[in-house]
NUKEVO-938516 format. One record per residue (C-alpha): residue in one letter; x, y, z. Coordinates in steps of 0.1 Angstrom, whole numbers, padded with zeros to 4 digits, always signed. Layout:
N
AXYZ...
***
This chain:
915
X+1371+0752+1022X+1370+0718+1011X+1345+0715+1042X+1323+0740+1031X+1326+0725+0996X+1311+0692+1004X+1286+0707+1030X+1268+0729+1007X+1267+0699+0981X+1256+0673+1005X+1226+0697+1014X+1216+0702+0979X+1219+0664+0972X+1195+0655+1003X+1170+0682+0989X+1171+0666+0954X+1166+0633+0970X+1137+0645+0988X+1124+0666+0960X+1132+0645+0924X+1130+0609+0940X+1112+0601+0908X+1135+0616+0886X+1166+0591+0897X+1146+0560+0896X+1165+0529+0903X+1195+0551+0910X+1182+0566+0937X+1203+0537+0961X+1236+0550+0945X+1223+0586+0953X+1221+0582+0989X+1251+0558+0990X+1268+0592+0977X+1251+0617+1001X+1259+0593+1032X+1296+0591+1020X+1295+0630+1018X+1283+0632+1053X+1312+0612+1068X+1335+0633+1044X+1321+0664+1060X+1329+0653+1095X+1364+0645+1092X+1369+0675+1071X+1360+0700+1098X+1396+0693+1113X+1411+0682+1085X+1409+0715+1067X+1427+0734+1089X+1454+0706+1092X+1460+0708+1061X+1478+0739+1064X+1503+0720+1086X+1508+0685+1069X+1513+0682+1030X+1494+0648+1035X+1464+0662+1049X+1463+0688+1021X+1463+0662+0994X+1439+0643+1012X+1417+0674+1012X+1422+0684+0977X+1414+0650+0966X+1378+0648+0982X+1376+0686+0971X+1380+0672+0934X+1358+0642+0938X+1332+0662+0951X+1332+0688+0924X+1329+0663+0898X+1301+0644+0916X+1282+0679+0913X+1286+0678+0879X+1274+0646+0873X+1242+0654+0891X+1237+0687+0878X+1242+0677+0841X+1218+0648+0846X+1192+0674+0857X+1201+0694+0831X+1195+0665+0806X+1163+0655+0823X+1151+0693+0821X+1157+0691+0782X+1140+0654+0778X+1111+0669+0795X+1109+0699+0770X+1110+0677+0739X+1083+0653+0756X+1064+0684+0760X+1063+0690+0723X+1052+0653+0715X+1023+0648+0740X+1005+0626+0719X+1034+0596+0722X+1025+0570+0747X+1040+0570+0781X+1062+0540+0771X+1083+0564+0749X+1090+0585+0775X+1105+0559+0794X+1124+0547+0765X+1136+0579+0763X+1149+0586+0798X+1171+0553+0798X+1199+0563+0786X+1199+0592+0811X+1195+0567+0838X+1224+0541+0828X+1250+0570+0820X+1243+0584+0860X+1242+0551+0875X+1278+0542+0857X+1293+0577+0866X+1276+0578+0903X+1291+0543+0908X+1326+0555+0897X+1326+0584+0920X+1314+0561+0951X+1343+0541+0942X+1365+0568+0941X+1354+0585+0975X+1357+0551+0988X+1395+0547+0980X+1398+0584+0992X+1386+0574+1024X+1408+0545+1025X+1436+0563+1025X+1436+0578+1059X+1447+0546+1073X+1469+0538+1045X+1490+0567+1049X+1486+0571+1084X+1460+0599+1088X+1434+0581+1114X+1440+0609+1139X+1416+0633+1121X+1387+0637+1145X+1355+0656+1136X+1358+0676+1172X+1384+0706+1180X+1380+0733+1202X+1383+0757+1172X+1354+0741+1158X+1332+0749+1190X+1345+0780+1192X+1334+0784+1154X+1300+0769+1163X+1297+0796+1191X+1308+0823+1167X+1280+0815+1142X+1253+0815+1168X+1262+0852+1181X+1255+0881+1157X+1279+0905+1172X+1273+0941+1166X+1293+0957+1134X+1324+0978+1141X+1330+1012+1127X+1366+1018+1104X+1398+1011+1126X+1398+1048+1136X+1408+1043+1171X+1446+1025+1163X+1462+1041+1190X+1501+1055+1186X+1494+1078+1157X+1492+1110+1172X+1527+1119+1170X+1524+1116+1133X+1492+1128+1128X+1504+1161+1141X+1533+1162+1119X+1515+1151+1087X+1486+1179+1097X+1517+1205+1099X+1525+1195+1064X+1493+1200+1048X+1486+1232+1069X+1515+1251+1059X+1509+1288+1057X+1542+1297+1037X+1538+1276+1007X+1531+1288+0973X+1510+1274+0946X+1502+1238+0947X+1525+1213+0967X+1528+1175+0974X+1535+1155+1005X+1538+1117+1011X+1529+1092+1039X+1551+1060+1031X+1557+1028+1051X+1553+0990+1047X+1517+0976+1041X+1494+0970+1071X+1511+1001+1092X+1482+1021+1088X+1489+1049+1059X+1453+1051+1052X+1440+1049+1088X+1465+1079+1097X+1457+1100+1064X+1420+1096+1071X+1425+1105+1108X+1439+1141+1097X+1416+1143+1067X+1386+1144+1090X+1396+1167+1112X+1373+1199+1115X+1400+1226+1111X+1417+1206+1082X+1382+1203+1065X+1378+1242+1070X+1413+1254+1061X+1408+1240+1023X+1381+1254+1000X+1375+1216+0986X+1386+1184+0993X+1386+1151+0975X+1398+1115+0983X+1403+1087+0958X+1417+1050+0961X+1441+1046+0935X+1457+1010+0937X+1474+0988+0915X+1448+0987+0888X+1454+1025+0880X+1429+1040+0853X+1437+1078+0852X+1400+1088+0840X+1385+1069+0866X+1406+1087+0891X+1400+1121+0878X+1363+1117+0877X+1362+1107+0913X+1381+1136+0925X+1359+1159+0899X+1327+1146+0918X+1338+1153+0951X+1349+1192+0943X+1325+1201+0916X+1294+1193+0898X+1287+1175+0866X+1260+1164+0841X+1250+1132+0834X+1265+1133+0799X+1299+1149+0812X+1300+1119+0835X+1294+1093+0807X+1313+1114+0776X+1341+1131+0785X+1375+1117+0778X+1407+1117+0801X+1422+1153+0785X+1389+1170+0785X+1380+1156+0822X+1414+1169+0833X+1413+1205+0815X+1380+1209+0836X+1392+1196+0869X+1422+1219+0865X+1405+1250+0857X+1384+1246+0886X+1409+1238+0909X+1431+1267+0896X+1407+1289+0914X+1407+1267+0952X+1427+1264+0980X+1425+1224+0974X+1432+1193+0997X+1435+1159+0974X+1445+1127+0988X+1456+1096+0963X+1456+1067+0987X+1476+1035+0978X+1495+1047+0948X+1516+1019+0934X+1537+1034+0904X+1556+1066+0900X+1538+1067+0870X+1502+1079+0887X+1517+1109+0895X+1532+1116+0863X+1500+1113+0843X+1479+1129+0867X+1501+1158+0878X+1492+1182+0848X+1457+1181+0864X+1467+1194+0896X+1478+1233+0889X+1507+1248+0901X+1494+1282+0903X+1463+1272+0926X+1460+1292+0956X+1489+1290+0981X+1486+1265+1003X+1470+1238+0981X+1482+1203+0985X+1480+1167+0972X+1489+1138+0998X+1502+1105+0984X+1500+1073+1002X+1524+1047+0994X+1547+1017+0998X+1572+1030+0979X+1595+1055+0992X+1611+1058+0954X+1572+1071+0946X+1572+1096+0976X+1605+1113+0963X+1595+1109+0927X+1561+1131+0937X+1574+1154+0966X+1598+1182+0961X+1610+1183+0994X+1619+1157+1024X+1604+1178+1048X+1571+1168+1030X+1577+1131+1035X+1566+1111+1063X+1579+1077+1067X+1551+1062+1090X+1570+1038+1121X+1563+1006+1137X+1539+1006+1169X+1561+1003+1200X+1553+0977+1227X+1530+0997+1245X+1510+1009+1217X+1507+0974+1204X+1496+0963+1235X+1469+0987+1243X+1453+0982+1206X+1456+0944+1212X+1436+0951+1247X+1409+0969+1226X+1404+0942+1200X+1409+0909+1221X+1385+0921+1248X+1358+0945+1223X+1327+0935+1235X+1335+0931+1272X+1330+0967+1286X+1365+0973+1291X+1396+0978+1270X+1419+0976+1301X+1410+0942+1318X+1427+0931+1345X+1446+0896+1332X+1459+0867+1353X+1497+0866+1348X+1497+0836+1329X+1473+0855+1300X+1492+0885+1303X+1524+0866+1297X+1510+0847+1266X+1493+0881+1255X+1530+0898+1252X+1545+0868+1236X+1516+0872+1212X+1518+0909+1202X+1557+0905+1201X+1551+0883+1171X+1532+0914+1152X+1561+0938+1149X+1543+0966+1157X+1520+0961+1127X+1489+0976+1132X+1468+0954+1105X+1481+0925+1119X+1473+0933+1157X+1442+0943+1145X+1432+0913+1128X+1445+0887+1153X+1432+0907+1185X+1401+0904+1169X+1408+0867+1163X+1409+0863+1198X+1379+0882+1208X+1361+0851+1196X+1381+0826+1217X+1378+0819+1251X+1402+0835+1275X+1418+0807+1291X+1452+0798+1290X+1450+0768+1269X+1430+0788+1239X+1457+0816+1238X+1484+0789+1239X+1472+0773+1208X+1467+0805+1190X+1506+0813+1199X+1516+0777+1183X+1496+0786+1155X+1511+0821+1148X+1550+0806+1156X+1541+0779+1129X+1531+0804+1105X+1561+0829+1109X+1582+0801+1102X+1568+0793+1065X+1587+0824+1055X+1598+0861+1057X+1564+0878+1050X+1553+0881+1087X+1525+0899+1083X+1510+0878+1054X+1515+0848+1076X+1495+0860+1105X+1466+0871+1086X+1464+0839+1069X+1462+0824+1108X+1431+0847+1111X+1419+0829+1075X+1423+0794+1088X+1408+0802+1120X+1375+0808+1101X+1347+0784+1099X+1338+0768+1066X+1310+0790+1061X+1328+0823+1065X+1355+0814+1045X+1336+0809+1016X+1320+0847+1023X+1353+0859+1031X+1369+0844+0997X+1340+0859+0978X+1352+0891+0987X+1380+0889+0968X+1364+0889+0934X+1361+0926+0934X+1388+0951+0920X+1413+0962+0945X+1403+0991+0965X+1367+0991+0954X+1338+0997+0978X+1318+0961+0983X+1283+0971+0981X+1263+0952+1010X+1236+0942+0985X+1263+0925+0963X+1277+0904+0989X+1243+0894+1004X+1229+0882+0970X+1259+0865+0960X+1266+0847+0995X+1251+0846+1027X+1247+0874+1050X+1274+0869+1073X+1293+0903+1064X+1289+0915+1101X+1309+0886+1116X+1336+0896+1089X+1338+0930+1103X+1335+0921+1134X+1369+0900+1127X+1384+0928+1112X+1389+0911+1078X+1368+0936+1060X+1361+0973+1071X+1328+0994+1071X+1335+1020+1043X+1296+1036+1042X+1267+1032+1065X+1230+1036+1052X+1208+1064+1074X+1193+1038+1096X+1230+1029+1107X+1230+0997+1084X+1263+0987+1068X+1259+0999+1031X+1292+0991+1019X+1324+0977+1027X+1362+0974+1019X+1393+0951+1022X+1424+0959+1030X+1447+0956+0998X+1470+0928+1017X+1439+0909+1028X+1429+0909+0995X+1463+0894+0984X+1456+0865+1008X+1419+0861+0996X+1432+0856+0958X+1459+0834+0970X+1438+0812+0992X+1412+0813+0964X+1433+0801+0939X+1448+0773+0960X+1414+0759+0970X+1402+0762+0934X+1372+0784+0950X+1380+0810+0920X+1405+0824+0894X+1411+0861+0890X+1421+0875+0853X+1440+0906+0863X+1458+0910+0831X+1456+0909+0792X+1472+0876+0786X+1468+0854+0815X+1476+0817+0812X+1442+0799+0824X+1444+0765+0845X+1430+0732+0835X+1404+0735+0861X+1380+0767+0864X+1349+0765+0885X+1343+0804+0893X+1360+0828+0868X+1364+0870+0877X+1379+0887+0850X+1393+0922+0858X+1409+0932+0825X+1401+0928+0788X+1412+0894+0771X+1430+0911+0742X+1445+0883+0727X+1422+0851+0732X+1383+0849+0728X+1373+0840+0763X+1358+0807+0751X+1393+0798+0739X+1405+0802+0774X+1383+0778+0787X+1387+0753+0759X+1409+0733+0782X+1392+0736+0811X+1384+0701+0829X+1356+0714+0847X+1322+0735+0841X+1320+0773+0850X+1299+0777+0879X+1308+0812+0883X+1314+0840+0854X+1318+0875+0865X+1331+0903+0843X+1344+0937+0853X+1354+0950+0817X+1341+0945+0782X+1352+0910+0776X+1319+0890+0766X+1306+0905+0734X+1278+0891+0711X+1296+0868+0693X+1312+0853+0726X+1276+0838+0739X+1274+0811+0712X+1308+0796+0719X+1305+0801+0757X+1275+0776+0759X+1294+0746+0762X+1315+0760+0790X+1284+0776+0813X+1257+0751+0807X+1259+0744+0849X+1265+0780+0855X+1252+0794+0889X+1263+0831+0888X+1269+0854+0858X+1274+0888+0865X+1282+0911+0834X+1276+0945+0854X+1302+0963+0836X+1297+0952+0802X+1288+0976+0775X+1270+0956+0751X+1246+0965+0721X+1217+0951+0711X+1200+0920+0721X+1227+0900+0735X+1208+0876+0758X+1204+0842+0738X+1170+0830+0729X+1179+0800+0748X+1193+0814+0782X+1166+0796+0796X+1186+0763+0792X+1207+0776+0824X+1183+0759+0848X+1209+0760+0874X+1214+0798+0875X+1206+0817+0908X+1224+0851+0902X+1218+0872+0869X+1233+0906+0866X+1236+0923+0830X+1233+0964+0832X+1257+0973+0801X+1227+0973+0776X+1225+1003+0753X+1198+0992+0736X+1159+0981+0743X+1160+0943+0753X+1136+0918+0752X+1142+0888+0772X+1133+0856+0757X+1102+0835+0771X+1129+0810+0779X+1139+0825+0812X+1109+0808+0828X+1124+0779+0828X+1154+0789+0852X+1136+0778+0881X+1166+0784+0904X+1170+0821+0898X+1170+0838+0929X+1182+0874+0915X+1176+0888+0881X+1194+0927+0881X+1191+0944+0849X+1195+0982+0868X+1182+1010+0842X+1181+0986+0809X+1150+0994+0792X+1137+0959+0787X+1104+0941+0777X+1099+0909+0802X+1076+0881+0794X+1050+0871+0819X+1070+0837+0822X+1092+0856+0851X+1061+0845+0872X+1071+0808+0871X+1104+0815+0890X+1091+0809+0928X+1126+0810+0942X+1130+0847+0929X+1142+0869+0961X+1154+0900+0939X+1139+0912+0909X+1156+0946+0901X+1147+0958+0867X+1131+0994+0874X+1131+1005+0838X+1114+0972+0824X+1080+0963+0815X+1061+0927+0823X+1041+0914+0793X+1005+0907+0797X+0991+0870+0796X+0970+0862+0770X+0936+0848+0778X+0944+0817+0755X+0980+0810+0772X+0960+0812+0808X+0935+0787+0796X+0966+0767+0782X+0994+0772+0808X+0975+0785+0839X+0974+0819+0853X+1005+0833+0863X+1011+0864+0884X+1033+0881+0908X+1015+0865+0938X+1033+0834+0932X+1068+0849+0941X+1063+0849+0976X+1101+0849+0979X+1106+0883+0970X+1126+0905+0990X+1133+0934+0964X+1110+0943+0935X+1115+0968+0911X+1097+0971+0877X+1073+0995+0857X+1036+0991+0869X+1012+0973+0844X+0980+0951+0845X+1001+0923+0869X+0993+0950+0895X+0954+0944+0894X+0940+0924+0919X+0953+0916+0953X+0987+0898+0945X+1010+0925+0955X+1001+0921+0990X+1007+0884+0992X+1045+0891+0989X+1049+0896+1030X+1087+0894+1025X+1094+0922+1005X+1119+0949+1015X+1122+0971+0991X+1092+0979+0961X+1102+1001+0934X+1073+1006+0908X+1079+1033+0882X+1052+1048+0853X+1023+1035+0870X+0985+1043+0853X+0963+1057+0876X+0940+1029+0868X+0960+1004+0887X+0951+1027+0917X+0923+1009+0930X+0914+0998+0967X+0932+0961+0960X+0963+0979+0954X+0963+1000+0985X+0953+0973+1006X+0979+0952+0993X+1006+0974+0999X+0990+0979+1034X+0999+0943+1039X+1036+0946+1030X+1044+0949+1066X+1084+0946+1063X+1085+0968+1034X+1117+0993+1037X+1119+1007+1003X+1087+1020+0988X+1090+1039+0958X+1056+1044+0936X+1059+1069+0904X+1022+1076+0886X+1026+1087+0851X+0988+1098+0843X+0964+1116+0863X+0926+1124+0859X+0911+1118+0891X+0914+1143+0917X+0909+1123+0947X+0925+1090+0937X+0947+1092+0969X+0928+1110+0991X+0909+1080+1005X+0936+1055+0993X+0970+1059+1002X+0967+1060+1040X+0966+1020+1036X+1004+1026+1030X+1020+1011+1066X+1054+0996+1075X+1074+1009+1051X+1110+1023+1051X+1113+1042+1020X+1083+1056+1002X+1083+1073+0966X+1051+1084+0950X+1051+1099+0921X+1021+1116+0906X+1010+1141+0882X+0973+1146+0897X+0960+1177+0919X+0952+1154+0951X+0939+1163+0984X+0951+1144+1015X+0930+1144+1042X+0917+1106+1043X+0953+1096+1043X+0960+1073+1073X+0989+1079+1093X+1019+1064+1095X+1025+1060+1134X+1026+1026+1130X+1054+1024+1105X+1083+1014+1129X+1108+1009+1105X+1100+1037+1080X+1130+1062+1074X+1127+1072+1041X+1098+1091+1025X+1095+1104+0990X+1062+1120+0974X+1063+1129+0938X+1029+1144+0925X+1006+1171+0928X+0993+1176+0960X+0971+1202+0974X+0989+1204+1007X+1008+1183+1035X+0989+1172+1068X+0998+1190+1097X+0996+1163+1123X+1031+1154+1134X+1017+1121+1146X+1007+1119+1107X+1044+1108+1097X+1066+1080+1105X+1079+1084+1139X+1115+1076+1126X+1117+1093+1094X+1151+1103+1080X+1147+1116+1047X+1118+1132+1031X+1117+1140+0988X+1090+1160+0979X+1088+1164+0939X+1064+1180+0913X+1037+1185+0940X+1027+1216+0933X+1022+1227+0973X+1012+1266+0978X+1016+1265+1010X+1054+1261+1029X+1062+1230+1034X+1088+1241+1059X+1062+1253+1084X+1052+1218+1089X+1084+1197+1081X+1106+1217+1106X+1087+1201+1132X+1099+1162+1126X+1122+1149+1151X+1146+1130+1133X+1145+1143+1100X+1182+1144+1083X+1178+1147+1048X+1148+1171+1027X+1144+1173+0993X+1123+1191+0972X+1125+1187+0937X+1108+1203+0903X+1081+1228+0919X+1075+1206+0947X+1066+1243+0962X+1057+1270+0941X+1059+1298+0969X+1080+1326+0966X+1091+1321+1001X+1105+1296+1026X+1109+1300+1065X+1124+1280+1087X+1121+1294+1121X+1141+1291+1154X+1143+1253+1170X+1130+1239+1138X+1151+1212+1120X+1176+1208+1146X+1190+1172+1135X+1187+1180+1094X+1220+1175+1081X+1211+1178+1045X+1189+1200+1024X+1186+1198+0988X+1167+1225+0966X+1158+1219+0927X+1143+1238+0900X+1118+1252+0926X+1111+1278+0894X+1090+1303+0917X+1112+1306+0950X+1131+1340+0953X+1138+1337+0994X+1148+1313+1019X+1152+1326+1052X+1169+1305+1083X+1165+1323+1113X+1187+1322+1142X+1186+1286+1161X+1172+1263+1132X+1191+1236+1114X+1221+1240+1137X+1231+1205+1125X+1229+1214+1088X+1268+1201+1070X+1252+1205+1032X+1230+1227+1013X+1220+1222+0974X+1203+1249+0952X+1202+1242+0919X+1181+1255+0891X+1162+1282+0918X+1167+1307+0889X+1147+1335+0906X+1166+1330+0943X+1196+1361+0938X+1206+1360+0971X+1222+1335+0994X+1201+1323+1022X+1196+1347+1051X+1214+1334+1079X+1231+1307+1060X+1265+1320+1070X+1256+1317+1106X+1255+1278+1106X+1285+1268+1122X+1281+1231+1112X+1279+1239+1074X+1305+1219+1055X+1296+1223+1020X+1275+1245+0996X+1263+1237+0962X+1251+1263+0941X+1240+1261+0904X+1224+1286+0882X+1237+1322+0870X+1215+1340+0894X+1241+1336+0923X+1269+1358+0907X+1259+1393+0918X+1254+1381+0954X+1288+1361+0956X+1305+1389+0940X+1292+1412+0966X+1303+1392+0995X+1338+1385+0980X+1343+1422+0973X+1336+1430+1012X+1362+1401+1023X+1361+1397+1062X+1346+1365+1079X+1314+1361+1056X+1338+1358+1024X+1361+1333+1045X+1333+1312+1053X+1321+1308+1021X+1348+1302+0998X+1358+1274+1024X+1321+1257+1021X+1314+1262+0983X+1319+1236+0957
***
């Protein structure tokens, strides 16, 4: 980790010397000397970082280097901050002669010179300690470093979650029998218990996802519990999987009210609920009343836990408790081969005798723990398949196991120590998220670097969900690995996690993560004794109130990451002088309860790369266009103020075209769309424009969109309409997009719309607006279209007749009178790959007919608010792959009642898929 600290700062310093040489003035020589010292330190640290695990002398030496580097970074950043303040002050006094400005600068230069000389002397002493205390043997080269370099250059394909673990078939059979016992009356409870890393979650998921298990129950839900247990969140997570809740219910219902609603619903169902990773008996005691005993026979709650006492507490009979065993030698060996030789084309390689003997010795050390085998096998997949390479790994394993009794954690630590510095930083960042939470891909990429796939390949994080196009959407970290991360991060002073209400904060904090409210202290008081400046502040609780900002400023002036995405704050919480945080790169605040106006000083945050205000209703000053380093601007309910003519004359024109590094842009439409500036953002991958006035839909606008050739998400929402053919000849320019949403309220003809046949990446297309008809030529549509959403189109011709021919389409959504006809028919052979169909508030629709051989892959059907539909779609119950049917509205009651009274296969099928 120290290598990463030094490397990142050395690169930063080199860039500053190149870009800001005039700022440093006579101190430039000392700054360059500091940079050169850092380069030497980086070379020695490359090997010393890993050796510090084995030698306390090396560990102390590495920690001193890290500390000196942090001091140097603080000195340089404080100087840059002071110079920025000086520049702002002089800008208000432009009439003063130049000599006054030079005199004003001298104190800062002298202070910087003195502090940098002190740091250079300190670093010189630290480097001299290498020979003084016998550390000369540290070198910059090692076989592991070479391996890491190869690993960094090779981008491997991501892997799925560990669903291929061997040796759990016997356990799966027993647990499955527990879940599907027909003679059980009402609701029962089953438990899987075993030590961490044995594969309890993997076993439960294997069973949960089996088709016959899915069909056995009327409704199913899976929730992660973890140590940070919050009853309402658990109940809400279950409810959202089995029933429909309004947005108001999701936000406003308390634990008791939500529990009663869930209990009432489950009381009429045969349900399966899996509660994964339960740490306390209190969890079941508190949630039990919300799972009705008098539910349909065969209902069951499955609990996974490390603690046998918890299993005994929740489960009435020992026959419903399964203790997960360790893997035997043969099973361990097979899993090891799968991971160590992944990507070689075989999982049953013929190994030389020497490698086989070493491999068996390595596997024996795992003691049958699947998690350890997966992680260490993945580690060896990055190594050369040679005797020397495997001997080094075996020696490392043996050393780690000699350090203490916790064998699994020791082996996992070996995999961490083997990571190159750039992956260590990314891996440690995963630890800032609460236990058992899903980590969104964008959260990782925006906070750190896009090395997620390498971590997945090494089995250090698991894929939790994927996007339609197969890309990773979110990932998850095993709680043992998270424990390792939190421990390593604290040891390396990478970040400090505050997980209880009365923690003692360390003397030096650079990155602070808050998971629980700080009850007994104001956060500024907790930071009062800190000897260093905060660089990262992340809060997952309501800790930072309006009153805290003023007292926090002294501790956050060098902040680079501020993430308050879980805060619930009212009013204008951002201070007017937030622009003083000129080092800030990532700003995320999503908890505003009322309209917010960002101060114009935000234009001073020249290093900002990501601004995320979510759904906050906000006014953003036009000075935002000054932030040329912005990559992500996600404020889709925010307006950008117009630049006045006077301001243009004084400060020059500011426009969107200056943000050429943007990859994500979500904003309300406005005058900033005029001209061709949008077309110059050629790195855009996501563009979401809401509430666009038709007055902005001129030739330049559509030509601009046509130039955005790497765009993946396009969302256009038009709020006014009076030109009938505004899109007829314009919208054809939209090309090379992956996700297109068009919201419009004007009756529009589409013959002039250009085809999407060249849109190689376009997989998600949404149209919201008054359209006369859809293009009939299949060639018009994107060749790889996976999702299509139509809303408010008022189409009079059945859109199914055209859209059913789109080969790759997997999701179709028709919203808000997208179609105003009475009947929709999908003929045989149509929508062969469609997996989800959603019909929302089609107020004229009376009948949906699905002919035999159509929609053969359909898994989910939602029909909400279509109040003229009184009968279930014809042919619906013949869909063999249908897993989920969601109906909302009173018009269905009679039809469903008739099927229930008739009984038979139709009712048996219907009750299992309805939710």
